C-alpha positions as CSV (number, residue, x, y, z in Angstrom):
1,M,0.0,0.0,0.2
2,F,1.2,3.5,-0.9
3,H,0.7,5.5,2.1
4,V,0.4,9.5,2.0
5,K,0.2,12.2,4.9
6,H,-3.3,13.4,4.8
7,T,-3.8,17.2,6.2
8,T,-7.7,17.0,5.1
9,V,-9.8,20.0,4.9
10,T,-13.4,18.7,5.2
11,E,-16.3,20.6,4.4
12,F,-19.9,19.5,5.5
13,L,-22.6,20.0,3.3
14,N,-26.0,21.6,4.9
15,H,-28.1,21.2,1.9
16,C,-28.6,18.7,-0.7
17,P,-26.5,19.1,-3.8
18,L,-29.0,18.2,-5.9
19,C,-32.3,19.8,-4.8
20,D,-31.1,22.1,-2.4
21,S,-33.0,20.5,0.7
22,S,-31.9,20.9,4.2
23,E,-33.4,17.7,5.4
24,S,-31.1,14.8,5.1
25,G,-30.0,11.8,7.4
26,L,-27.2,9.3,7.7
27,F,-27.8,6.4,4.9
28,L,-24.4,4.6,5.5
29,E,-21.0,4.6,7.5
30,T,-18.0,3.1,5.5
31,E,-14.5,3.6,5.0
32,D,-11.7,4.1,2.7
33,F,-10.9,0.5,2.0
34,F,-8.8,1.3,-0.9
35,L,-6.1,3.5,0.5
36,T,-6.0,5.1,4.1
37,R,-8.8,3.2,5.8
38,E,-10.2,6.5,7.4
39,Q,-14.0,6.4,8.4
40,F,-16.3,8.3,6.2
41,A,-20.4,8.8,6.0
42,I,-23.0,9.0,3.5
43,Y,-26.1,10.8,3.7
44,Q,-29.2,10.7,1.9
45,C,-31.6,13.5,1.2
46,S,-35.2,13.3,2.7
47,R,-36.6,14.9,-0.4
48,C,-35.2,13.8,-3.5
49,G,-33.4,10.6,-2.2
50,F,-29.8,11.9,-3.4
51,R,-26.9,10.2,-1.7
52,F,-23.8,12.3,-1.2
53,T,-20.5,11.8,1.0
54,N,-20.7,13.9,4.0
55,P,-18.5,15.5,5.2
56,R,-15.9,15.4,2.6
57,P,-12.7,16.7,1.8
58,D,-12.8,20.0,0.1
59,S,-11.4,20.4,-3.6
60,E,-7.8,20.5,-2.4
61,S,-7.7,17.9,-0.1
62,V,-9.4,15.3,-1.9
63,K,-6.4,15.4,-4.5
64,T,-4.5,13.4,-1.7
65,Y,-6.8,10.3,-1.8
66,Y,-5.8,10.0,-5.5
67,Q,-1.8,9.5,-4.9
68,A,-1.7,5.9,-4.9
69,K,0.5,3.6,-7.3
70,D,-2.4,1.2,-7.5
71,Y,-5.2,3.9,-8.4
72,L,-6.8,1.9,-11.2
73,S,-8.3,4.5,-13.4
74,H,-4.9,5.7,-14.1
75,N,-2.9,2.5,-13.8
76,S,-1.2,1.1,-17.2
77,N,1.5,-1.1,-16.2
78,R,0.6,-3.6,-13.3
79,K,0.3,-7.3,-14.1
80,A,-1.8,-8.2,-11.2
81,L,-4.9,-10.3,-11.5
82,I,-7.4,-7.1,-10.6
83,P,-5.4,-4.5,-12.7
84,L,-5.4,-7.2,-15.7
85,A,-9.3,-7.6,-15.1
86,Y,-9.8,-3.4,-15.2
87,R,-7.7,-3.2,-18.5
88,F,-9.6,-6.1,-19.8
89,V,-12.9,-4.8,-19.2
90,R,-11.8,-1.1,-20.3
91,Q,-10.6,-2.4,-23.8
92,Y,-14.1,-4.0,-24.3
93,S,-15.5,-1.1,-22.9
94,I,-13.6,1.5,-25.2
95,R,-15.4,0.0,-28.4
96,Y,-18.7,-0.6,-26.5
97,K,-19.3,3.1,-25.7
98,F,-18.0,4.4,-28.7
99,K,-20.7,2.3,-30.6
100,I,-23.0,4.1,-28.2
101,V,-21.9,7.7,-28.7
102,R,-21.7,6.8,-32.8
103,K,-25.5,5.8,-32.5
104,V,-26.8,8.9,-30.4
105,S,-24.7,11.5,-31.7
106,S,-25.6,13.9,-34.6
107,G,-22.1,14.8,-35.5
108,T,-18.7,13.8,-34.8
109,R,-17.2,16.6,-32.5
110,I,-16.9,14.9,-28.9
111,L,-15.8,16.3,-25.5
112,D,-14.6,13.8,-22.9
113,V,-14.6,14.9,-19.2
114,G,-12.3,12.8,-17.0
115,S,-10.6,11.9,-20.2
116,G,-7.7,10.2,-18.0
117,T,-4.9,8.6,-20.0
118,G,-6.8,9.1,-23.3
119,E,-7.3,5.6,-24.6
120,F,-10.8,6.5,-25.2
121,L,-10.4,9.8,-27.1
122,H,-7.7,7.9,-29.1
123,Y,-9.8,5.5,-30.3
124,C,-12.4,8.0,-31.3
125,R,-10.0,9.8,-33.2
126,R,-8.7,6.8,-35.2
127,K,-12.5,6.8,-36.1
128,E,-11.9,10.3,-37.7
129,W,-14.0,12.1,-34.6
130,S,-12.8,15.8,-33.6
131,C,-11.7,14.7,-30.3
132,F,-11.2,17.1,-26.7
133,G,-10.7,16.0,-23.5
134,V,-10.7,17.4,-19.9
135,E,-8.4,15.8,-17.4
136,P,-7.7,17.9,-14.0
137,A,-4.6,15.4,-12.9
138,E,-1.4,17.0,-14.4
139,I,0.7,13.9,-15.0
140,V,-2.3,11.7,-16.4
141,R,-3.0,14.9,-18.6
142,E,0.7,15.2,-19.7
143,T,0.9,11.5,-20.5
144,S,-2.2,11.3,-22.6
145,I,-0.9,14.4,-24.4
146,R,2.5,12.9,-24.9
147,N,1.4,9.1,-25.9
148,Y,-1.6,10.4,-28.2
149,S,-1.0,14.1,-29.1
150,L,-4.7,14.7,-27.9
151,N,-6.3,17.9,-27.2
152,I,-6.6,18.0,-23.5
153,E,-7.4,21.1,-21.2
154,S,-7.1,21.1,-17.3
155,T,-10.8,22.5,-16.7
156,L,-14.0,22.2,-18.3
157,F,-14.3,26.0,-18.1
158,S,-11.3,26.6,-20.7
159,D,-11.5,29.5,-23.2
160,R,-10.8,26.8,-25.9
161,F,-14.4,25.5,-25.5
162,S,-17.1,27.4,-27.3
163,T,-20.6,27.6,-26.4
164,G,-22.8,25.1,-28.5
165,T,-20.4,23.3,-30.1
166,F,-20.2,19.9,-29.2
167,D,-22.1,16.7,-30.7
168,C,-21.6,14.8,-27.5
169,I,-20.2,15.1,-24.2
170,T,-19.0,12.3,-22.0
171,F,-18.7,11.3,-18.5
172,W,-17.4,8.1,-17.9
173,H,-17.8,7.1,-14.1
174,V,-16.5,10.7,-13.5
175,L,-19.6,12.9,-12.4
176,E,-19.6,11.5,-9.0
177,H,-15.9,12.6,-8.3
178,I,-16.8,16.6,-9.0
179,H,-17.2,18.9,-6.4
180,D,-19.3,21.6,-7.9
181,L,-22.2,19.4,-9.3
182,D,-24.3,22.3,-10.4
183,K,-21.8,24.4,-12.0
184,T,-20.4,21.5,-14.0
185,I,-24.0,20.5,-15.5
186,R,-24.9,24.2,-16.2
187,K,-21.5,24.6,-18.2
188,V,-21.9,21.2,-20.0
189,K,-25.5,22.2,-21.3
190,S,-24.1,25.6,-22.4
191,L,-21.2,23.5,-24.4
192,L,-23.7,21.2,-26.2
193,K,-25.5,21.9,-29.3
194,K,-29.3,21.8,-29.2
195,E,-29.3,18.3,-30.9
196,G,-26.4,17.3,-28.4
197,A,-26.4,14.3,-26.2
198,L,-24.7,13.8,-23.1
199,L,-23.8,10.6,-21.6
200,I,-23.0,9.9,-18.2
201,A,-21.8,6.4,-16.9
202,L,-22.7,6.1,-13.1
203,P,-22.4,3.2,-10.5
204,N,-25.9,2.6,-9.0
205,S,-26.1,2.7,-5.1
206,S,-29.5,0.6,-5.4
207,S,-28.0,-2.3,-7.4
208,F,-28.1,-5.9,-6.1
209,D,-24.5,-5.8,-5.5
210,A,-24.6,-2.2,-3.4
211,R,-27.4,-3.9,-1.1
212,H,-25.2,-6.9,-1.1
213,Y,-22.1,-5.8,0.1
214,K,-23.3,-2.7,2.0
215,K,-20.4,-0.7,3.4
216,Y,-17.7,-2.9,1.6
217,W,-19.2,-2.4,-1.7
218,A,-16.5,-0.8,-4.2
219,A,-18.3,1.4,-5.9
220,Y,-18.9,3.8,-2.9
221,D,-15.2,4.4,-3.2
222,L,-15.0,7.1,-0.4
223,P,-13.9,10.0,-0.2
224,R,-13.0,9.9,-3.8
225,H,-16.8,9.5,-5.1
226,L,-18.7,12.6,-3.5
227,Y,-22.2,11.2,-4.9
228,H,-23.9,8.2,-5.1
229,F,-26.6,8.0,-7.9
230,T,-29.4,6.0,-8.4
231,E,-31.7,5.7,-11.3
232,Q,-34.4,7.7,-9.7
233,T,-31.9,10.3,-8.9
234,V,-30.5,10.8,-12.6
235,Q,-34.0,11.4,-13.4
236,V,-34.2,14.0,-10.8
237,L,-30.7,15.7,-12.2
238,S,-32.2,15.4,-15.6
239,N,-35.3,17.2,-14.9
240,K,-33.3,20.1,-12.9
241,Y,-31.2,20.9,-15.7
242,G,-33.6,20.7,-18.8
243,F,-32.5,17.7,-20.0
244,H,-34.6,14.4,-20.7
245,C,-33.3,11.1,-20.1
246,V,-34.1,9.5,-23.7
247,G,-32.5,5.9,-22.6
248,S,-29.9,3.8,-20.7
249,I,-27.5,1.1,-21.3
250,P,-26.6,-1.5,-18.5
251,L,-22.8,-2.0,-18.2
252,K,-23.2,-5.5,-17.1
253,L,-19.5,-6.4,-16.9
254,D,-19.1,-3.9,-14.0
255,A,-21.3,-5.8,-11.5
256,F,-18.4,-8.6,-11.7
257,Y,-15.5,-6.2,-11.4
258,I,-17.2,-4.3,-8.4
259,S,-17.8,-7.7,-6.9
260,I,-14.3,-9.0,-7.3
261,L,-13.1,-5.5,-5.5
262,S,-15.8,-5.7,-3.0
263,E,-14.8,-9.4,-2.1
264,K,-11.2,-8.5,-1.8
265,Y,-12.3,-5.8,0.6
266,M,-14.1,-8.3,2.8
267,K,-11.2,-10.6,2.6
268,T,-13.3,-13.4,1.3
269,V,-11.1,-16.6,0.9
270,F,-12.8,-17.9,-2.1
271,W,-13.5,-14.5,-3.6
272,P,-13.2,-15.7,-7.2
273,I,-16.4,-17.9,-6.8
274,S,-18.3,-15.3,-4.8
275,A,-17.6,-12.5,-6.8
276,L,-19.1,-14.9,-10.0
277,V,-22.0,-15.7,-8.0
278,S,-22.5,-11.9,-7.2
279,G,-22.2,-10.4,-10.2
280,I,-24.7,-12.9,-12.1
281,R,-27.2,-12.2,-9.3
282,S,-26.8,-8.5,-9.6
283,N,-27.6,-8.6,-13.2
284,L,-30.9,-10.8,-12.6
285,W,-32.0,-8.7,-10.1
286,A,-31.3,-5.6,-12.1
287,R,-35.0,-6.1,-13.9
288,K,-36.8,-5.8,-10.3
289,P,-38.2,-2.4,-9.7
290,G,-36.1,-0.1,-7.3
291,Y,-32.7,-2.0,-8.2
292,G,-31.1,-1.4,-11.9
293,H,-27.7,-2.4,-12.9
294,S,-24.4,-1.9,-11.1
295,S,-23.3,0.7,-13.4
296,T,-25.4,2.2,-16.4
297,I,-25.0,4.6,-19.1
298,F,-27.5,7.3,-19.0
299,I,-28.4,9.1,-22.4
300,L,-29.6,12.8,-21.9
301,K,-30.8,15.3,-24.3
302,N,-31.9,18.7,-24.2
303,Q,-35.8,19.0,-23.8
304,D,-37.6,20.4,-26.5
């Protein structure tokens, strides 16, 4: 384990980040199983049901929770089983996601927010799309530029992004990391063309695997994940900002990947078998009302 010294400055949210209600209560207490073993809590809004990490590190302090050699979103070299599984899923997902983007977009100009090491945008550009990205992590951003010569900015609020110019904007498991949710969604809406599509991939905290693993569910990933969406709260977000959710697509492999990590956090002896069973059950239970898949891509378009 790679240890860092934390001088965390926390902020407590007195209002729901989604509906601004002042009424919320404790939903779950858990810890940072991935890095620090620090204790954290998730609150749930009494009005809209939105779940959010509270209190949470401020936008500067949270950066230290990403400073791990094993952080998988930025990992390209490890040969251990879990990183290998992650990269296998990632390569499959890149192709799968591009097919979705191509289907829902009316043009070929795309902005990927949280572009990481750039593999998705690199694939899009090979398909002759006009590609732009946002990646706040300096080392990761420079790596993607060096490896693929991509157009990557450090912030969504860069002057290089003009109003109403993108056919598609994507957040692949990124929105749950962003501190200022309101400011971000409003900016995204301004950058999209009128007929543009917003694609958001999110873990689902009402899925079978989330309920099964409870505090050990790896997709809570506190404190890096600030929000914990469900299908219902995505609808609330969509309506609030003048979008219409025109469809959703499950990421069925995520149930297995998240189950593997969760079993490892629980220190289960026969974790490969247990994770396989949980992944299968999660995808089957997704059909039941109020559950949904472990992860889902939501397709949002401007309301007419």
